[in-house]
A tleap script that builds the chain and sets N, CA, C and O, in Angstrom:
source leaprc.protein.ff14SB
mol = sequence {
  NMET SER GLY THR ILE LEU PHE ILE PRO ALA
  THR ILE ILE THR CYS SER GLY PRO TYR ILE
  ILE GLY ALA THR LEU LEU PRO PHE PRO SER
  ILE LEU ASN ILE LEU LYS GLU THR ASP PHE
  LEU SER MET LEU ALA GLU LEU GLY VAL ILE
  VAL LEU MET PHE THR ALA GLY LEU GLU SER
  ASP ILE LYS GLU LEU LYS SER VAL GLY LYS
  SER ALA PHE VAL VAL ALA THR MET GLY VAL
  ILE ILE PRO LEU ILE GLY GLY THR VAL VAL
  ALA TYR ILE LEU MET MET GLU VAL TYR GLN
  CMET
}
set mol.1.N position { -201.061 -54.448 236.872 }
set mol.1.CA position { -199.930 -54.856 236.068 }
set mol.1.C position { -200.356 -55.522 234.769 }
set mol.1.O position { -199.569 -56.233 234.144 }
set mol.2.N position { -201.573 -55.299 234.369 }
set mol.2.CA position { -201.996 -55.886 233.103 }
set mol.2.C position { -201.292 -55.174 231.962 }
set mol.2.O position { -201.047 -53.968 232.013 }
set mol.3.N position { -200.985 -55.918 230.969 }
set mol.3.CA position { -200.293 -55.355 229.826 }
set mol.3.C position { -198.786 -55.290 229.988 }
set mol.3.O position { -198.099 -54.723 229.138 }
set mol.4.N position { -198.249 -55.870 231.083 }
set mol.4.CA position { -196.805 -55.862 231.284 }
set mol.4.C position { -196.141 -56.839 230.329 }
set mol.4.O position { -196.582 -57.979 230.183 }
set mol.5.N position { -195.106 -56.394 229.699 }
set mol.5.CA position { -194.368 -57.231 228.761 }
set mol.5.C position { -193.148 -57.791 229.479 }
set mol.5.O position { -192.429 -57.062 230.162 }
set mol.6.N position { -192.921 -59.088 229.320 }
set mol.6.CA position { -191.748 -59.721 229.912 }
set mol.6.C position { -190.513 -59.224 229.185 }
set mol.6.O position { -190.415 -59.336 227.963 }
set mol.7.N position { -189.584 -58.681 229.930 }
set mol.7.CA position { -188.370 -58.110 229.355 }
set mol.7.C position { -187.187 -58.967 229.751 }
set mol.7.O position { -186.920 -59.144 230.940 }
set mol.8.N position { -186.482 -59.496 228.784 }
set mol.8.CA position { -185.270 -60.269 229.024 }
set mol.8.C position { -184.098 -59.459 228.482 }
set mol.8.O position { -184.046 -59.149 227.292 }
set mol.9.N position { -183.161 -59.121 229.360 }
set mol.9.CA position { -182.013 -58.338 228.883 }
set mol.9.C position { -181.241 -59.067 227.784 }
set mol.9.O position { -181.163 -60.295 227.766 }
set mol.10.N position { -180.683 -58.291 226.884 }
set mol.10.CA position { -179.948 -58.865 225.753 }
set mol.10.C position { -178.715 -59.632 226.213 }
set mol.10.O position { -178.278 -60.569 225.544 }
set mol.11.N position { -178.151 -59.235 227.357 }
set mol.11.CA position { -176.951 -59.934 227.826 }
set mol.11.C position { -177.255 -61.372 228.223 }
set mol.11.O position { -176.422 -62.259 228.037 }
set mol.12.N position { -178.444 -61.603 228.768 }
set mol.12.CA position { -178.812 -62.971 229.137 }
set mol.12.C position { -178.940 -63.828 227.887 }
set mol.12.O position { -178.465 -64.963 227.863 }
set mol.13.N position { -179.564 -63.304 226.868 }
set mol.13.CA position { -179.717 -64.047 225.620 }
set mol.13.C position { -178.352 -64.263 224.965 }
set mol.13.O position { -178.074 -65.343 224.444 }
set mol.14.N position { -177.513 -63.246 224.993 }
set mol.14.CA position { -176.191 -63.354 224.385 }
set mol.14.C position { -175.343 -64.396 225.092 }
set mol.14.O position { -174.600 -65.133 224.444 }
set mol.15.N position { -175.444 -64.468 226.409 }
set mol.15.CA position { -174.626 -65.411 227.177 }
set mol.15.C position { -175.169 -66.828 227.134 }
set mol.15.O position { -174.396 -67.780 227.029 }
set mol.16.N position { -176.486 -66.986 227.213 }
set mol.16.CA position { -177.052 -68.332 227.312 }
set mol.16.C position { -177.457 -68.919 225.966 }
set mol.16.O position { -177.604 -70.136 225.847 }
set mol.17.N position { -177.638 -68.093 224.967 }
set mol.17.CA position { -178.080 -68.576 223.660 }
set mol.17.C position { -177.191 -69.641 223.044 }
set mol.17.O position { -177.693 -70.691 222.644 }
set mol.18.N position { -175.876 -69.405 222.951 }
set mol.18.CA position { -174.999 -70.430 222.358 }
set mol.18.C position { -175.017 -71.762 223.106 }
set mol.18.O position { -174.910 -72.822 222.489 }
set mol.19.N position { -175.154 -71.711 224.441 }
set mol.19.CA position { -175.198 -72.955 225.209 }
set mol.19.C position { -176.472 -73.743 224.916 }
set mol.19.O position { -176.439 -74.965 224.770 }
set mol.20.N position { -177.578 -73.038 224.832 }
set mol.20.CA position { -178.852 -73.703 224.545 }
set mol.20.C position { -178.836 -74.300 223.143 }
set mol.20.O position { -179.245 -75.445 222.949 }
set mol.21.N position { -178.373 -73.539 222.179 }
set mol.21.CA position { -178.318 -74.036 220.802 }
set mol.21.C position { -177.340 -75.205 220.692 }
set mol.21.O position { -177.632 -76.200 220.029 }
set mol.22.N position { -176.188 -75.086 221.336 }
set mol.22.CA position { -175.201 -76.166 221.292 }
set mol.22.C position { -175.705 -77.438 221.931 }
set mol.22.O position { -175.460 -78.532 221.423 }
set mol.23.N position { -176.406 -77.302 223.041 }
set mol.23.CA position { -176.905 -78.485 223.743 }
set mol.23.C position { -178.026 -79.166 222.974 }
set mol.23.O position { -178.209 -80.377 223.099 }
set mol.24.N position { -178.772 -78.418 222.187 }
set mol.24.CA position { -179.875 -79.029 221.450 }
set mol.24.C position { -179.467 -79.519 220.059 }
set mol.24.O position { -180.021 -80.505 219.573 }
set mol.25.N position { -178.518 -78.855 219.417 }
set mol.25.CA position { -178.179 -79.209 218.040 }
set mol.25.C position { -176.926 -80.066 217.894 }
set mol.25.O position { -176.805 -80.798 216.912 }
set mol.26.N position { -175.993 -79.999 218.840 }
set mol.26.CA position { -174.731 -80.709 218.671 }
set mol.26.C position { -174.849 -82.234 218.655 }
set mol.26.O position { -174.082 -82.871 217.933 }
set mol.27.N position { -175.757 -82.854 219.402 }
set mol.27.CA position { -175.807 -84.326 219.341 }
set mol.27.C position { -176.253 -84.878 217.989 }
set mol.27.O position { -175.918 -86.016 217.661 }
set mol.28.N position { -176.996 -84.111 217.198 }
set mol.28.CA position { -177.565 -84.655 215.979 }
set mol.28.C position { -176.561 -85.040 214.897 }
set mol.28.O position { -176.745 -86.084 214.270 }
set mol.29.N position { -175.499 -84.253 214.637 }
set mol.29.CA position { -174.541 -84.702 213.609 }
set mol.29.C position { -173.889 -86.033 213.946 }
set mol.29.O position { -173.648 -86.842 213.050 }
set mol.30.N position { -173.597 -86.279 215.222 }
set mol.30.CA position { -172.973 -87.556 215.574 }
set mol.30.C position { -173.982 -88.693 215.541 }
set mol.30.O position { -173.627 -89.826 215.219 }
set mol.31.N position { -175.236 -88.402 215.869 }
set mol.31.CA position { -176.265 -89.443 215.809 }
set mol.31.C position { -176.509 -89.850 214.360 }
set mol.31.O position { -176.701 -91.032 214.072 }
set mol.32.N position { -176.502 -88.896 213.462 }
set mol.32.CA position { -176.767 -89.167 212.049 }
set mol.32.C position { -175.512 -89.568 211.280 }
set mol.32.O position { -175.568 -89.740 210.063 }
set mol.33.N position { -174.385 -89.721 211.967 }
set mol.33.CA position { -173.098 -90.080 211.363 }
set mol.33.C position { -172.628 -89.064 210.319 }
set mol.33.O position { -171.934 -89.420 209.366 }
set mol.34.N position { -173.007 -87.812 210.505 }
set mol.34.CA position { -172.524 -86.752 209.626 }
set mol.34.C position { -171.137 -86.315 210.069 }
set mol.34.O position { -170.267 -86.034 209.244 }
set mol.35.N position { -170.942 -86.263 211.377 }
set mol.35.CA position { -169.684 -85.808 211.948 }
set mol.35.C position { -169.116 -86.931 212.803 }
set mol.35.O position { -169.782 -87.431 213.709 }
set mol.36.N position { -167.902 -87.317 212.514 }
set mol.36.CA position { -167.260 -88.373 213.289 }
set mol.36.C position { -166.046 -87.800 214.002 }
set mol.36.O position { -165.402 -86.876 213.506 }
set mol.37.N position { -165.740 -88.356 215.171 }
set mol.37.CA position { -164.590 -87.876 215.930 }
set mol.37.C position { -163.305 -88.304 215.240 }
set mol.37.O position { -163.109 -89.474 214.910 }
set mol.38.N position { -162.444 -87.333 215.033 }
set mol.38.CA position { -161.149 -87.599 214.424 }
set mol.38.C position { -160.059 -87.045 215.339 }
set mol.38.O position { -160.344 -86.339 216.306 }
set mol.39.N position { -158.826 -87.373 215.025 }
set mol.39.CA position { -157.710 -86.839 215.801 }
set mol.39.C position { -157.653 -85.318 215.684 }
set mol.39.O position { -157.360 -84.625 216.658 }
set mol.40.N position { -157.935 -84.805 214.487 }
set mol.40.CA position { -157.922 -83.358 214.282 }
set mol.40.C position { -158.963 -82.676 215.151 }
set mol.40.O position { -158.686 -81.643 215.762 }
set mol.41.N position { -160.165 -83.250 215.211 }
set mol.41.CA position { -161.239 -82.667 216.003 }
set mol.41.C position { -160.900 -82.709 217.488 }
set mol.41.O position { -161.194 -81.758 218.213 }
set mol.42.N position { -160.290 -83.788 217.946 }
set mol.42.CA position { -159.887 -83.892 219.355 }
set mol.42.C position { -158.812 -82.860 219.690 }
set mol.42.O position { -158.868 -82.214 220.737 }
set mol.43.N position { -157.838 -82.708 218.801 }
set mol.43.CA position { -156.784 -81.724 219.039 }
set mol.43.C position { -157.343 -80.301 219.005 }
set mol.43.O position { -156.900 -79.443 219.768 }
set mol.44.N position { -158.311 -80.050 218.127 }
set mol.44.CA position { -158.939 -78.741 218.053 }
set mol.44.C position { -159.716 -78.443 219.336 }
set mol.44.O position { -159.714 -77.308 219.813 }
set mol.45.N position { -160.373 -79.448 219.890 }
set mol.45.CA position { -161.100 -79.271 221.147 }
set mol.45.C position { -160.137 -78.964 222.287 }
set mol.45.O position { -160.407 -78.090 223.111 }
set mol.46.N position { -159.021 -79.673 222.337 }
set mol.46.CA position { -158.020 -79.410 223.376 }
set mol.46.C position { -157.433 -78.014 223.230 }
set mol.46.O position { -157.204 -77.328 224.226 }
set mol.47.N position { -157.191 -77.595 222.002 }
set mol.47.CA position { -156.683 -76.250 221.756 }
set mol.47.C position { -157.698 -75.202 222.217 }
set mol.47.O position { -157.318 -74.168 222.768 }
set mol.48.N position { -158.973 -75.467 221.994 }
set mol.48.CA position { -160.021 -74.553 222.448 }
set mol.48.C position { -160.032 -74.400 223.957 }
set mol.48.O position { -160.225 -73.297 224.469 }
set mol.49.N position { -159.827 -75.492 224.671 }
set mol.49.CA position { -159.774 -75.431 226.136 }
set mol.49.C position { -158.561 -74.628 226.585 }
set mol.49.O position { -158.655 -73.832 227.519 }
set mol.50.N position { -157.428 -74.830 225.930 }
set mol.50.CA position { -156.217 -74.086 226.283 }
set mol.50.C position { -156.424 -72.598 226.057 }
set mol.50.O position { -156.038 -71.787 226.899 }
set mol.51.N position { -157.024 -72.226 224.936 }
set mol.51.CA position { -157.276 -70.809 224.647 }
set mol.51.C position { -158.259 -70.228 225.664 }
set mol.51.O position { -158.092 -69.091 226.107 }
set mol.52.N position { -159.271 -70.992 226.032 }
set mol.52.CA position { -160.238 -70.536 227.026 }
set mol.52.C position { -159.564 -70.281 228.370 }
set mol.52.O position { -159.810 -69.254 229.002 }
set mol.53.N position { -158.714 -71.212 228.810 }
set mol.53.CA position { -158.012 -71.043 230.076 }
set mol.53.C position { -157.043 -69.848 230.011 }
set mol.53.O position { -156.910 -69.109 230.987 }
set mol.54.N position { -156.372 -69.659 228.876 }
set mol.54.CA position { -155.465 -68.532 228.701 }
set mol.54.C position { -156.228 -67.217 228.781 }
set mol.54.O position { -155.766 -66.265 229.410 }
set mol.55.N position { -157.387 -67.162 228.148 }
set mol.55.CA position { -158.203 -65.953 228.170 }
set mol.55.C position { -158.686 -65.655 229.583 }
set mol.55.O position { -158.692 -64.499 230.005 }
set mol.56.N position { -159.089 -66.687 230.318 }
set mol.56.CA position { -159.511 -66.482 231.702 }
set mol.56.C position { -158.352 -65.972 232.546 }
set mol.56.O position { -158.546 -65.130 233.423 }
set mol.57.N position { -157.156 -66.472 232.290 }
set mol.57.CA position { -155.984 -65.998 233.014 }
set mol.57.C position { -155.661 -64.551 232.705 }
set mol.57.O position { -155.218 -63.816 233.587 }
set mol.58.N position { -155.874 -64.130 231.469 }
set mol.58.CA position { -155.615 -62.739 231.102 }
set mol.58.C position { -156.590 -61.784 231.780 }
set mol.58.O position { -156.251 -60.631 232.050 }
set mol.59.N position { -157.797 -62.263 232.054 }
set mol.59.CA position { -158.812 -61.413 232.660 }
set mol.59.C position { -158.688 -61.357 234.179 }
set mol.59.O position { -159.426 -60.617 234.828 }
set mol.60.N position { -157.777 -62.120 234.750 }
set mol.60.CA position { -157.601 -62.128 236.201 }
set mol.60.C position { -156.842 -60.880 236.642 }
set mol.60.O position { -155.865 -60.472 236.013 }
set mol.61.N position { -157.310 -60.288 237.727 }
set mol.61.CA position { -156.671 -59.102 238.273 }
set mol.61.C position { -155.832 -59.527 239.480 }
set mol.61.O position { -156.367 -60.066 240.450 }
set mol.62.N position { -154.536 -59.290 239.422 }
set mol.62.CA position { -153.614 -59.721 240.471 }
set mol.62.C position { -153.955 -59.061 241.807 }
set mol.62.O position { -153.920 -59.721 242.846 }
set mol.63.N position { -154.282 -57.771 241.794 }
set mol.63.CA position { -154.614 -57.070 243.043 }
set mol.63.C position { -155.849 -57.684 243.698 }
set mol.63.O position { -155.900 -57.846 244.917 }
set mol.64.N position { -156.837 -58.020 242.880 }
set mol.64.CA position { -158.052 -58.634 243.422 }
set mol.64.C position { -157.760 -60.033 243.953 }
set mol.64.O position { -158.300 -60.437 244.983 }
set mol.65.N position { -156.910 -60.766 243.254 }
set mol.65.CA position { -156.540 -62.101 243.734 }
set mol.65.C position { -155.804 -62.032 245.062 }
set mol.65.O position { -156.012 -62.875 245.935 }
set mol.66.N position { -154.941 -61.026 245.219 }
set mol.66.CA position { -154.219 -60.869 246.482 }
set mol.66.C position { -155.158 -60.501 247.623 }
set mol.66.O position { -154.948 -60.917 248.762 }
set mol.67.N position { -156.196 -59.718 247.320 }
set mol.67.CA position { -157.114 -59.296 248.383 }
set mol.67.C position { -157.989 -60.446 248.873 }
set mol.67.O position { -158.388 -60.464 250.037 }
set mol.68.N position { -158.287 -61.389 248.014 }
set mol.68.CA position { -159.107 -62.538 248.430 }
set mol.68.C position { -158.283 -63.817 248.435 }
set mol.68.O position { -158.835 -64.917 248.403 }
set mol.69.N position { -156.977 -63.674 248.475 }
set mol.69.CA position { -156.069 -64.800 248.324 }
set mol.69.C position { -156.288 -65.943 249.286 }
set mol.69.O position { -156.384 -67.095 248.862 }
set mol.70.N position { -156.370 -65.649 250.592 }
set mol.70.CA position { -156.457 -66.707 251.582 }
set mol.70.C position { -157.769 -67.469 251.459 }
set mol.70.O position { -157.776 -68.700 251.444 }
set mol.71.N position { -158.879 -66.742 251.371 }
set mol.71.CA position { -160.179 -67.410 251.275 }
set mol.71.C position { -160.313 -68.147 249.942 }
set mol.71.O position { -160.885 -69.236 249.891 }
set mol.72.N position { -159.794 -67.564 248.870 }
set mol.72.CA position { -159.851 -68.237 247.568 }
set mol.72.C position { -159.022 -69.503 247.573 }
set mol.72.O position { -159.421 -70.507 246.982 }
set mol.73.N position { -157.871 -69.473 248.233 }
set mol.73.CA position { -157.023 -70.658 248.325 }
set mol.73.C position { -157.736 -71.769 249.095 }
set mol.73.O position { -157.688 -72.933 248.699 }
set mol.74.N position { -158.391 -71.409 250.189 }
set mol.74.CA position { -159.113 -72.410 250.988 }
set mol.74.C position { -160.261 -73.004 250.182 }
set mol.74.O position { -160.451 -74.220 250.178 }
set mol.75.N position { -161.019 -72.167 249.507 }
set mol.75.CA position { -162.150 -72.656 248.705 }
set mol.75.C position { -161.666 -73.546 247.569 }
set mol.75.O position { -162.253 -74.598 247.316 }
set mol.76.N position { -160.609 -73.141 246.887 }
set mol.76.CA position { -160.082 -73.942 245.781 }
set mol.76.C position { -159.534 -75.275 246.281 }
set mol.76.O position { -159.736 -76.312 245.649 }
set mol.77.N position { -158.843 -75.243 247.413 }
set mol.77.CA position { -158.293 -76.480 247.968 }
set mol.77.C position { -159.402 -77.432 248.391 }
set mol.77.O position { -159.334 -78.631 248.118 }
set mol.78.N position { -160.416 -76.905 249.053 }
set mol.78.CA position { -161.548 -77.748 249.461 }
set mol.78.C position { -162.332 -78.245 248.243 }
set mol.78.O position { -162.893 -79.341 248.266 }
set mol.79.N position { -162.366 -77.441 247.191 }
set mol.79.CA position { -163.045 -77.850 245.971 }
set mol.79.C position { -162.365 -79.005 245.274 }
set mol.79.O position { -162.979 -79.679 244.447 }
set mol.80.N position { -161.096 -79.247 245.597 }
set mol.80.CA position { -160.376 -80.397 245.055 }
set mol.80.C position { -160.385 -81.555 246.038 }
set mol.80.O position { -160.621 -82.702 245.657 }
set mol.81.N position { -160.129 -81.252 247.305 }
set mol.81.CA position { -159.976 -82.314 248.310 }
set mol.81.C position { -161.299 -83.012 248.617 }
set mol.81.O position { -161.341 -84.240 248.686 }
set mol.82.N position { -162.378 -82.254 248.801 }
set mol.82.CA position { -163.660 -82.867 249.167 }
set mol.82.C position { -164.169 -83.818 248.080 }
set mol.82.O position { -164.547 -84.941 248.414 }
set mol.83.N position { -164.203 -83.432 246.788 }
set mol.83.CA position { -164.617 -84.403 245.780 }
set mol.83.C position { -163.674 -85.604 245.667 }
set mol.83.O position { -164.115 -86.717 245.385 }
set mol.84.N position { -162.382 -85.377 245.886 }
set mol.84.CA position { -161.428 -86.478 245.835 }
set mol.84.C position { -161.720 -87.494 246.939 }
set mol.84.O position { -161.759 -88.697 246.683 }
set mol.85.N position { -161.922 -87.014 248.151 }
set mol.85.CA position { -162.232 -87.904 249.269 }
set mol.85.C position { -163.592 -88.562 249.050 }
set mol.85.O position { -163.748 -89.760 249.282 }
set mol.86.N position { -164.579 -87.776 248.602 }
set mol.86.CA position { -165.909 -88.333 248.348 }
set mol.86.C position { -165.882 -89.407 247.275 }
set mol.86.O position { -166.520 -90.449 247.426 }
set mol.87.N position { -165.157 -89.170 246.203 }
set mol.87.CA position { -165.047 -90.164 245.140 }
set mol.87.C position { -164.348 -91.425 245.601 }
set mol.87.O position { -164.717 -92.532 245.210 }
set mol.88.N position { -163.328 -91.249 246.441 }
set mol.88.CA position { -162.620 -92.412 246.975 }
set mol.88.C position { -163.528 -93.246 247.859 }
set mol.88.O position { -163.515 -94.475 247.779 }
set mol.89.N position { -164.316 -92.592 248.700 }
set mol.89.CA position { -165.246 -93.308 249.585 }
set mol.89.C position { -166.309 -94.040 248.772 }
set mol.89.O position { -166.606 -95.202 249.052 }
set mol.90.N position { -166.880 -93.385 247.782 }
set mol.90.CA position { -167.896 -94.031 246.944 }
set mol.90.C position { -167.297 -95.208 246.181 }
set mol.90.O position { -167.920 -96.265 246.090 }
set mol.91.N position { -166.098 -95.036 245.634 }
set mol.91.CA position { -165.446 -96.138 244.918 }
set mol.91.C position { -165.171 -97.306 245.861 }
set mol.91.O position { -165.358 -98.462 245.482 }
set mol.92.N position { -164.733 -97.016 247.078 }
set mol.92.CA position { -164.466 -98.073 248.060 }
set mol.92.C position { -165.750 -98.828 248.398 }
set mol.92.O position { -165.750 -100.056 248.487 }
set mol.93.N position { -166.843 -98.088 248.585 }
set mol.93.CA position { -168.126 -98.737 248.904 }
set mol.93.C position { -168.597 -99.596 247.741 }
set mol.93.O position { -169.058 -100.718 247.947 }
set mol.94.N position { -168.486 -99.080 246.521 }
set mol.94.CA position { -168.921 -99.860 245.360 }
set mol.94.C position { -168.033 -101.087 245.152 }
set mol.94.O position { -168.530 -102.153 244.790 }
set mol.95.N position { -166.752 -100.948 245.374 }
set mol.95.CA position { -165.856 -102.112 245.216 }
set mol.95.C position { -166.134 -103.171 246.277 }
set mol.95.O position { -166.034 -104.369 246.013 }
set mol.96.N position { -166.481 -102.721 247.472 }
set mol.96.CA position { -166.828 -103.678 248.533 }
set mol.96.C position { -168.063 -104.466 248.136 }
set mol.96.O position { -168.137 -105.666 248.399 }
set mol.97.N position { -169.046 -103.809 247.500 }
set mol.97.CA position { -170.251 -104.495 247.059 }
set mol.97.C position { -169.935 -105.478 245.942 }
set mol.97.O position { -170.527 -106.555 245.877 }
set mol.98.N position { -169.009 -105.117 245.064 }
set mol.98.CA position { -168.651 -105.998 243.956 }
set mol.98.C position { -167.954 -107.252 244.474 }
set mol.98.O position { -168.245 -108.359 244.020 }
set mol.99.N position { -167.031 -107.080 245.425 }
set mol.99.CA position { -166.269 -108.222 245.930 }
set mol.99.C position { -167.066 -109.096 246.884 }
set mol.99.O position { -166.693 -110.247 247.110 }
set mol.100.N position { -168.157 -108.581 247.452 }
set mol.100.CA position { -168.993 -109.399 248.322 }
set mol.100.C position { -169.925 -110.287 247.545 }
set mol.100.O position { -170.495 -111.221 248.109 }
set mol.101.N position { -170.099 -110.025 246.259 }
set mol.101.CA position { -171.015 -110.824 245.447 }
set mol.101.C position { -170.458 -112.159 245.187 }
set mol.101.O position { -171.093 -112.973 244.517 }
savepdb mol mol.pdb
quit
């Protein structure tokens, strides 16, 4: 296998590239006080999340959702309930430590 060239599909670079660049470059404008958080920027970020969720909803296939409906409902419900219970237990334990001091 000498002379083998590492091949990375273009789709991996296309999908992960913006995240890597964003994670490495985005903190610098705020650190250097070039970019400050404003109401407009916050509203634009919220609008971006709404558009993202709308786009994800458009890509959902109703027939596929119906075929995996029961298991998807259980997974989604547990994905909310388990962290909620876990967070409550951790908060209770931490508050008990605070009040015992």
